[in-house]
N, C-alpha and C positions, 0 to 999 in steps of 0.2 A: 398380618401375613406371616407365615412361618417361613423359615429358611428354604425348606423344600418348595413351597409354593411360589417364592420369589425366583427361585431358579427355573421352575417350570415356565413361569411367565416370561423370563428372559429368553429361555430357549425358543419359546413360541414366537416372541417378538422378533428375535434374530432370524428365525426361519422365514417369517413373513416379510421382513425387509429384504432378505436376500432374494426371495421369489419376485418382489416388486422391482428390484434392481435388475434382475435377469430379464423380466418381461420388458422393462423400459429399454434396456440395451437391444433386444430383439426388435422392437417396434422402431426404434431410432435407425438400425441398420437396414430395415426394410424400406423406411423412408428415403433413406440416402441412395439406396440402390435403384430407385425408380428412374427409368429412362425419360429423356425429354426435359429434364430440369437442369438449370445451371448448376454445375458442380460446386461453385464457389462465388461468393459475393463479389469477388475481384474479377470475374468473368463478365459481369454486367457492365452496361455502358456507364460511362462516368456522369456524374451530376453535372448540370450546366454550372457555368462559372458566373458568380454574381459580382456586382460591384462592392467594393468594401464600404463600410459605413463612414460617412463624412466626419471628419474630426474638427473640432473648433481650431482656429488658427493660433489662439493664446488661451491659456487657462486663467481663470480668475485668481487674483492675488489674495492670499489668506494671511492675516496678521497672526504671528506666532507669539504666544506669550513669552516675556523675558523673565529670567529668574530675579528674585529681589536683589538689590544693590548691595545689601548687607552680607550676603553670602559670598565668601571668597571663591574664585574659580578652583575647580578640582585640579590637583597636581599629581602627576604620576611619579611618585618616588619609591616604588617598589624595588627592593635589592634585586640585582641580576640573579638569574638562575644559576646554580652550580653546574660546572662542566660535567658531562656524562663521562663515565670511565671508559677507557679505550678497550678494555677486556673484561670479561667476567671476573668478579672476585670470588675466591674460595675461602671459606671460613677457616681460620687457623685455630687449632687447639692449643691451649696453654700448658 
């Protein structure tokens, strides 16, 4: 496909999609303007309230694997973070 042919195809595809968008917009606005219909889903009657599902009184206990005894526990020995400057620093030329 040449450059001119691709441009022609893209022009026609854009025009076709614009026409489809315009048509669907008109159809949806006509459907929305029909009298005798609920304007919003919030205007409808609420759904009946049901009982919540029953939950077990206790959950089964699950054994969690323990790490090997030869591995020492991890320690948090990271150095403290440096203090943030109180004001912006401006580079000084030497």
